[in-house]
C-alpha positions in Angstrom: 68.1 -28.0 23.4 66.0 -24.9 22.9 69.1 -22.9 21.8 69.8 -25.6 19.3 66.4 -25.6 17.8 66.6 -21.8 17.4 69.9 -22.0 15.6 68.7 -24.8 13.3 65.5 -22.8 12.6 67.6 -19.8 11.7 69.8 -21.9 9.4 66.7 -23.4 7.7 65.3 -19.8 7.1 68.6 -18.6 5.7 68.7 -21.7 3.4 65.2 -21.1 2.1 66.1 -17.5 1.5 69.2 -18.5 -0.4 67.1 -21.0 -2.4 64.9 -18.2 -3.6 67.8 -15.9 -4.4 69.6 -18.5 -6.5 66.3 -19.4 -8.2 65.6 -15.8 -9.0 69.1 -15.2 -10.4 68.9 -18.4 -12.4 65.4 -17.4 -13.7 66.7 -13.9 -14.8 69.8 -15.5 -16.6 67.6 -18.2 -18.2 65.6 -16.8 -20.9 63.3 -19.7 -21.5 59.6 -19.4 -20.9 59.1 -22.4 -18.7 60.7 -20.9 -15.5 61.7 -24.4 -14.3 64.1 -23.0 -11.7 61.5 -20.9 -10.1 59.0 -23.8 -10.0 61.7 -26.0 -8.4 62.3 -23.4 -5.7 58.6 -23.1 -5.0 58.2 -26.9 -4.7 61.3 -27.1 -2.5 59.8 -24.4 -0.2 56.9 -26.8 0.5 58.7 -30.1 0.3 61.7 -29.3 2.5 59.9 -28.1 5.6 57.4 -31.1 5.3 60.3 -33.6 5.1 62.1 -32.0 8.1 58.8 -32.2 10.1 58.3 -35.8 9.1 61.9 -36.8 10.0 61.6 -35.1 13.5 58.2 -36.8 14.0 59.5 -40.3 13.2 62.5 -39.6 15.4 60.3 -38.7 18.3 58.2 -41.8 17.7 61.3 -44.1 17.6 62.9 -42.4 20.6 59.9 -43.2 22.7 59.9 -40.2 25.0 59.4 -36.4 24.4 62.1 -34.0 25.4 59.8 -32.3 28.0 59.4 -35.7 29.8 63.1 -36.3 29.9 63.7 -32.9 31.2 61.1 -33.4 34.0 62.7 -36.7 35.0 66.2 -35.2 35.3 65.0 -32.3 37.5 63.3 -34.5 40.1 65.4 -35.4 43.2 
């Protein structure tokens, strides 16, 4: 489980980095003064991690047990 979380965190970081790269390129190519692509990227940087946290929080509430508790139960004889 720990390895899966690390992989998912790495994928999330890469996606956020790509979000900024694409927004930067779109901002450079778009010569309007409102910079809507950059604003959307900045908003997504805040909204996406908050949504991921909220989904995982609700999942843990609905599941009923924490991963640490289930690991302790399986290790006992």
